Structure formats: C-alpha cells, structure tokens
C-alpha positions in Angstrom: 95.1 56.3 74.4 97.3 54.9 71.7 100.7 53.4 72.5 103.7 55.8 72.0 101.3 58.6 71.4 100.7 57.2 67.9 97.2 56.8 66.5 96.3 53.5 64.9 93.3 52.7 62.9 91.3 49.6 63.7 92.4 48.0 60.4 96.1 48.2 61.3 95.4 46.9 64.8 93.4 43.9 63.4 96.1 43.1 60.9 98.8 43.1 63.6 96.6 40.9 65.8 96.1 38.4 62.9 99.8 38.3 62.1 100.9 38.0 65.7 98.5 35.1 66.3 99.3 33.4 62.9 95.7 33.5 61.6 96.5 34.6 58.1 96.0 31.2 56.5 92.5 30.7 57.9 91.4 34.2 56.9 92.9 33.7 53.4 90.8 30.6 53.0 87.6 32.4 54.0 88.5 35.4 51.8 89.2 33.1 48.7 85.7 31.5 49.1 84.0 34.9 49.4 86.0 36.3 46.4 85.2 33.3 44.3 81.5 33.6 44.9 81.4 37.4 44.4 83.6 37.4 41.3 82.1 34.4 39.6 78.5 35.4 40.3 75.5 33.5 41.6 75.1 31.3 38.5 78.5 29.7 38.9 78.4 29.9 42.8 75.2 27.7 42.5 77.2 24.9 40.9 80.3 25.3 43.2 80.2 22.5 45.7 83.6 23.0 47.4 86.4 25.6 47.4 89.7 24.8 49.1 93.0 26.7 49.2 96.0 24.4 49.8 99.2 26.3 49.7 98.9 28.4 46.5 96.6 26.0 44.7 92.9 26.7 44.6 90.8 23.5 44.3 87.2 24.2 43.1 84.6 21.4 42.9 81.8 22.0 40.4 78.6 19.9 40.1 78.4 20.7 36.3 80.9 19.0 33.9 79.9 21.5 31.2 80.7 24.5 33.4 83.9 22.9 34.5 85.0 22.5 30.9 84.0 26.1 30.1 85.9 27.5 33.1 89.0 25.4 32.3 89.6 27.6 29.2 89.9 30.7 31.4 92.0 29.5 34.3 94.8 32.1 34.0 92.2 34.9 33.8 90.4 33.5 36.8 93.7 33.3 38.8 94.6 36.8 37.9 91.1 38.1 38.8 91.2 36.3 42.2 94.6 37.6 43.1 93.7 41.2 42.1 90.6 41.1 44.2 92.5 39.5 47.2 95.1 42.2 46.9 98.0 39.6 47.0 99.3 36.6 45.1 97.5 33.8 47.0 96.6 31.6 44.0 99.2 30.2 41.6 97.3 27.3 40.3 93.6 26.5 39.8 92.3 22.9 39.8 88.7 22.4 38.7 87.1 19.1 39.7 
C-alpha cells in the first residue's frame, strides 16, 4: 500500500531513493558513457578508450588522432546532442584527448 494513499510509480520511487542517497553523480557518469556509445555509434565507440565526466566537463580519450581531429570540429553539436539525450544539462565542455 502506498504511503498517504498516493500511488507512486517505480520510476519516481527510484529517483527519490537516488536523490536521498546522493547517488546522482555516479549514475550520471554511467549514463554519459552509455549515451556517448549509443549516440556516436559503434565505429567511434571502438576508438573510444576512456570517458570521464568531471563536473560539467566530459573528457573523452580516443585512440585515433584523425578521429579526434574530425570530432573536434563538432564539439558544440556533440555537447548539445549529449545533453538532449541525457535530458538535462550535464555537459558544458568537451575535451578530446
């Protein structure tokens, strides 16, 4: 039976649990990695060696200097795409290494 006779869906309960236990940062880091791989596709994911979210800066290490150069031209588009897919403004800056 729901508290106060209100029904809650599992999504709301999980969000409340995550917030109460201060787990957002860890989940955001996992979500960013998943979104990067899904949005950039398997070809780019294959050359991605490390993805790390520090604050609002996304650090992405790539094993191909040519790919790194190509992606550097579309940084603002990548940031916008990542934030749209994440549903919030988690990434302000993208650093490709």
